[in-house]
Each structure stands twice: as C-alpha cells, then as structure tokens.
C-alpha positions in Angstrom: 12.8 7.7 -0.4 10.4 4.8 0.2 11.9 2.8 -2.6 15.5 3.6 -1.6 14.8 2.4 2.0 14.0 -1.1 0.7 11.8 -1.7 3.7 8.6 -3.2 2.2 5.8 -3.6 4.6 7.8 -1.6 7.2 8.0 2.0 5.8 4.3 2.4 4.9 4.1 6.2 4.4 6.4 9.3 4.0 4.9 12.8 4.0 5.9 16.5 4.1 4.1 19.2 6.2 5.3 22.7 5.3 4.5 25.0 8.3 2.8 22.0 9.9 0.2 21.6 7.1 0.2 18.0 5.7 0.2 18.3 1.9 2.3 15.6 0.3 1.9 11.9 1.2 3.4 8.9 -0.5 1.8 6.6 -1.2 -1.5 8.4 -1.0 -3.3 5.1 -1.2 -1.2 2.1 -0.1 -2.1 -1.5 -1.0 1.4 -2.8 -1.6 2.5 -3.1 2.0 -0.6 -4.9 3.3 -2.1 -8.4 2.9 -5.8 -9.6 3.2 -7.1 -6.8 0.9 -6.2 -4.1 3.5 -6.0 -0.5 2.0 -4.4 2.4 3.7 -6.1 5.6 2.4 -4.2 8.7 3.4 -6.4 11.3 1.6 -8.1 12.3 4.8 -4.7 13.6 6.2 -4.2 16.2 3.5 -4.5 19.7 5.0 -4.1 18.4 8.6 -2.6 21.2 10.7 -0.4 19.4 13.2 0.9 22.6 14.8 -2.6 23.5 16.0 -4.0 20.0 16.6 -5.6 19.8 20.1 -3.7 16.6 20.9 -0.3 16.7 19.2 0.0 20.5 18.7 1.9 21.1 22.0 4.4 18.3 21.3 5.1 19.4 17.7 5.7 23.0 18.9 8.1 21.7 21.6 9.9 19.6 18.9 10.5 22.8 16.9 11.7 24.8 19.9 14.2 22.0 20.9 15.2 20.9 17.4 14.5 17.2 18.0 12.9 14.2 16.3 9.7 13.0 18.0 8.3 9.5 18.0 4.7 8.5 18.7 3.5 5.0 19.2 3.2 2.2 18.9 -0.4 3.0 18.3 -3.2 1.5 16.2 -4.2 3.3 13.0 -7.9 2.6 12.3 -9.7 3.5 9.0 -13.3 2.7 8.5 -13.4 0.6 11.6 -10.5 -1.6 10.3 -7.2 -1.6 12.1 -4.9 -0.9 9.1 -1.7 -0.8 11.2 -1.9 -2.4 14.6 1.5 -1.2 15.8 2.5 2.1 14.1 5.5 4.3 14.9 5.3 7.9 13.7 8.7 9.7 13.5 8.5 13.4 12.8 11.6 15.5 12.1 11.5 19.4 12.1 13.3 21.1 9.1 14.9 24.5 9.4 15.6 26.6 6.3 16.9 30.2 6.2 14.3 32.6 5.0 11.4 30.9 6.7 10.0 32.2 10.1 7.6 30.8 12.7 6.8 32.6 16.0 6.4 30.4 19.0 6.1 31.8 22.6 7.7 35.2 21.5 10.6 33.5 19.8 11.2 33.2 16.1 12.5 30.0 14.5 13.6 29.4 10.8 11.1 26.6 10.6 10.2 25.2 7.1 8.0 22.2 8.1 8.2 18.5 9.1 9.3 15.4 7.3 7.5 12.3 8.7 7.8 8.6 8.3 5.2 6.0 9.4 6.6 2.6 10.3 4.8 -0.7 10.9 6.5 -1.6 14.2 5.3 -5.2 14.1 6.7 -5.8 10.7 10.0 -4.1 11.7 10.4 -6.5 14.6 9.7 -9.4 12.3 12.1 -8.1 9.7 15.0 -7.8 12.1 14.0 -11.2 13.7 13.9 -9.7 17.2 12.2 -12.7 18.9 14.2 -15.3 17.0 17.4 -13.5 17.9 16.8 -14.0 21.7 15.1 -17.4 21.3 18.2 -18.8 19.6 20.2 -17.8 22.6 17.6 -19.0 25.1 17.3 -15.5 26.4 14.3 -13.3 27.4 13.9 -9.6 26.8 11.7 -6.6 27.6 11.8 -3.3 25.6 10.1 -0.3 27.0 9.7 3.4 26.1 9.2 6.2 28.6 7.5 9.4 27.3 7.4 12.8 29.0 3.8 14.0 28.7 1.9 17.1 29.9 -1.3 17.3 31.9 -3.0 20.1 30.0 -5.2 21.0 32.9 -2.4 21.7 35.4 0.4 22.0 32.7 2.5 19.6 34.8 4.8 17.1 33.2 4.6 13.4 34.0 6.2 10.2 32.7 4.5 7.2 31.1 6.2 3.9 30.4 4.9 1.4 27.8 6.1 -2.0 26.7 6.8 -2.0 23.0 8.3 -5.5 22.6 8.8 -8.5 24.9 9.4 -12.3 24.9 6.9 -14.8 26.4 8.9 -15.2 29.7 9.8 -11.5 30.1 7.7 -11.2 33.3 10.3 -13.4 35.0 13.2 -11.0 34.4 14.4 -9.2 37.6 17.5 -7.5 38.9 19.2 -10.8 39.7 19.0 -12.4 36.3 19.1 -9.5 33.8 20.6 -6.2 32.9 18.9 -3.0 31.7 20.4 -0.5 29.4 18.6 2.9 29.1 19.0 4.6 25.7 18.2 8.3 25.2 16.4 8.3 21.9 14.9 11.4 20.3 12.3 12.9 22.7 11.8 9.8 24.9 13.8 7.1 26.7 14.1 3.6 25.5 15.2 0.7 27.7 16.1 -2.9 26.9 16.2 -5.5 29.6 17.9 -8.8 28.6 18.7 -11.9 30.7 18.4 -15.6 31.4 15.4 -16.5 33.5 17.3 -19.5 34.7 20.4 -17.5 35.6 23.5 -16.2 33.8 25.6 -18.3 31.5 28.0 -15.7 30.1 28.0 -12.2 31.5 29.4 -10.6 28.4 26.8 -12.3 26.1 23.9 -10.2 27.5 25.7 -6.9 26.9 26.7 -8.0 23.4 23.1 -8.8 22.5 21.9 -5.4 23.9 24.4 -3.5 21.8 23.6 -5.5 18.6 19.9 -5.2 18.8 19.7 -1.5 19.8 22.4 -0.6 17.3 20.5 -2.3 14.5 17.2 -0.6 15.4 18.6 2.9 15.9 20.8 2.6 12.8 17.7 1.7 10.7 15.8 4.7 12.0 18.8 7.0 11.4 19.1 5.7 7.8 15.5 6.3 7.0 15.5 9.9 8.4 18.7 10.6 6.5 17.1 9.4 3.2 14.1 11.6 3.8 16.3 14.6 4.5 18.4 13.9 1.3 15.4 13.5 -0.9 13.7 16.6 0.5 16.8 18.7 -0.4 16.8 17.2 -3.9 13.1 18.1 -4.4 13.7 21.6 -3.2 16.6 22.0 -5.6 14.5 20.6 -8.5 11.8 23.2 -7.7 14.4 26.0 -8.1 16.6 24.7 -10.9 16.6 22.3 -13.9 17.8 18.8 -13.1 20.8 19.2 -15.4 22.0 22.2 -13.4 21.4 20.4 -10.1 23.4 17.4 -11.3 26.3 19.6 -12.3 26.3 21.4 -9.0 26.3 18.0 -7.2 29.5 17.2 -9.1 31.1 20.3 -7.8 31.0 22.3 -11.1 31.0 26.1 -11.1 28.2 27.2 -13.4 28.3 30.6 -15.2 26.3 30.7 -18.4 25.1 33.5 -20.6 21.9 33.4 -22.8 21.7 36.0 -25.5 18.0 35.3 -26.3 15.5 34.2 -23.7 11.8 34.8 -23.0 10.4 35.2 -19.5 6.7 34.8 -18.7 5.2 35.9 -15.4 1.8 34.7 -14.2 -0.1 36.3 -11.4 -3.5 35.5 -9.9 -5.8 38.5 -10.3 -7.1 39.8 -6.9 -5.3 37.0 -5.0 -4.9 39.0 -1.8 -8.6 39.8 -1.5 -9.5 36.2 -2.7 -7.3 34.5 -0.2 -8.7 36.7 2.6 -12.1 35.1 2.2 -10.7 31.5 2.3 -9.4 29.3 5.0 -5.6 28.5 4.9 -6.3 24.9 4.0 -8.4 26.0 1.0 -5.7 28.5 -0.2 -3.1 25.7 0.1 -5.2 23.2 -1.9 -6.1 25.8 -4.6 -2.4 26.8 -5.1 -1.3 23.1 -5.1 -3.9 22.2 -7.8 -3.1 25.3 -9.9 0.7 24.9 -9.8 0.5 21.2 -10.5 -1.4 22.0 -13.8 1.1 24.8 -14.5 4.0 22.3 -14.1 2.4 19.9 -16.5 1.9 22.6 -19.1 5.5 23.8 -18.6 6.9 20.3 -19.2 4.7 19.9 -22.3 6.0 23.1 -23.8 9.6 22.6 -22.7 9.9 25.7 -20.5 11.5 25.9 -17.1 9.8 27.1 -13.9 12.4 29.3 -12.2 10.3 30.8 -9.4 7.1 30.2 -7.5 6.3 32.8 -4.8 2.8 33.1 -3.4 0.6 33.6 -6.4 3.5 34.4 -8.8 4.6 31.7 -11.2 7.6 32.5 -13.5 8.9 30.4 -16.4 11.7 30.9 -18.9 12.3 29.6 -22.4 15.8 29.8 -24.0 17.8 28.6 -21.0 19.4 26.3 -20.0 18.3 24.8 -23.4 18.9 27.6 -25.9 16.3 28.5 -28.5 16.6 30.0 -32.0 14.7 33.1 -33.0 11.1 33.4 -31.7 11.0 29.8 -30.7 11.2 30.7 -27.0 8.3 33.1 -27.2 6.2 30.6 -29.1 6.7 28.0 -26.5 
C-alpha cells in the first residue's frame, strides 16, 4: 500500500488494528521518509488498545457505531523528546466483515478492526504546492477544521476550530474580500477561505481555486484509503487461499478441483484455554503472532499450504493445489 501510493515523505505509516489492537505496522522503523537522521520507531504502538484508550476510545467507538472515517490532527508526534512528525494527520477507517461481532452500548456490530494511515501534513502541503498555488495568483487563503468533541465530565458535546493551513496575509481576509466554502469531511468539517486582500479581480477565479485545491486534497485521501482497503482484502484472501487460486478468482474463473491424494495436518496448542486465561489479551495476541509467524515460515520451507487458522488451531495441507505423488505429501 505504501509503495503503491507513491507519496514518499507524506505517507509515513500504515497499520492494522483487529478489534482495536494495533498489531501490524509498516514500516515498523521508518528512516526513509525523514531527513537529519530522524528515526520513527513504531514498536511501542504494538498491542495498543485504541478501543479502550482513555483519550481516543470514545471517538473510535463512535466511529464504529456511525461507520465513518475519523481524522485526528494536525498533531505533533514526539519520540524520545524529538518531534518526529511536527504536523501529523491520523486517518482511521473501521472495517466490517461478516462473522465478526463487537458489542457497543447494547448493540452488535460486524466489526473486524481498523485500517489506519499516518500522513505528514506539512509534507503533503508542500507536495501539492499549496502556498505556491495561491501565491502565483496573488491570493491569500485560510484552511480550518472544526471538530465535535466531548466533555467527559458533563458528557456534553462542543466544537473546536483549528487552523491547519494559511498564507502570510490570511488575517486580512474578511467577508468583503473572500469566500468561504464549508466541506463535510469524515467526522469533522473543513472550511477553505480564499480571497484577494486588495479586493476582487475575477469572482469566478476564487471559486475555481477552491474547487481545485479541495478536490485535490480529498481525492488524495480517498485514493490512499482505497489502496489500504484493497490491500487488506488481498492479505485476507492470501491468508485463506494460495495466491494462484486468488489470482484465478480475481480473473473471474470458476474453480472446482479434485485431489485424489492429500495430507492434512492439524496443530493445536495444549491447554490453550487454561493458558490464555492466565494471560492478558495483549500477551495472547503477541504469543499467537510469534508462533504463527514461525509456522508460516516452516510451511513455506516445506511447500505446504496453510488453509485455516482459528484461535490456537493451525491447519496445513500437502497435495493441493500442487499435487504430490505417493507419500511425498505426508513427508513434507
């Protein structure tokens, strides 16, 4: 997903959080998107439970209930006292898959988890040449975002407006020399004010600039979220079926095959139920991740296919889709 986006220095991290538990981040340690020997180390985020986080938990649960993308930021990400990303946007998208269930406020949702992208907002503005665009037209602009927040003491909602981009002379914009276009974007409201501080020159030019800039920014975000969603589906398919079968299904082929000789091997963790009862959910998740990662390596080395992974059950097959002769499947 990160390579396909072709947004070097802008898209600095992509990660998955099944049931709200962060477990897969790429890149885990990022040096390629930063200068001046800055290193973004994401290992501390592994196992973070964003559904029960005291700060963001409420908003992530609301995102699940309302099926909407949430955007946080711009905010400064600091690691070891060093501001790694001075202006970061975090876009989080809830994913729903039949067969999964999550109870929130007496309602059940087919929630699988979150896909999240972390953007360097300062680099994105530079990449789309936002300041240069308006400067070349001798215009000024002001971009704001209004969030709906909650006072957790009174549980009352309130709105907060922050400036996320502006030109040097934006303070001189007013109702007489500019236009403001409110845009409903995900879980918050964005607004772009554009005008000539010395007066209008061409009324249609302001609206054209508004449409072009907002269209480019929102289209970029939509493309990134689409790429993440597409890659997530591919990864889930690869977990369930061999790549050769997945590629044939993507071509629209109907696949019905028979294997006269195959060997199935089922692994099960002894006393998993009692063992997991003594461990924290994060420890269970990390244990299974490390164990199944090693199992996957062994399966690839011996040319067998993992056909199912449920809880502590790990099932592999030899003899299909690549057929084996005689006892070869069992020996693998």
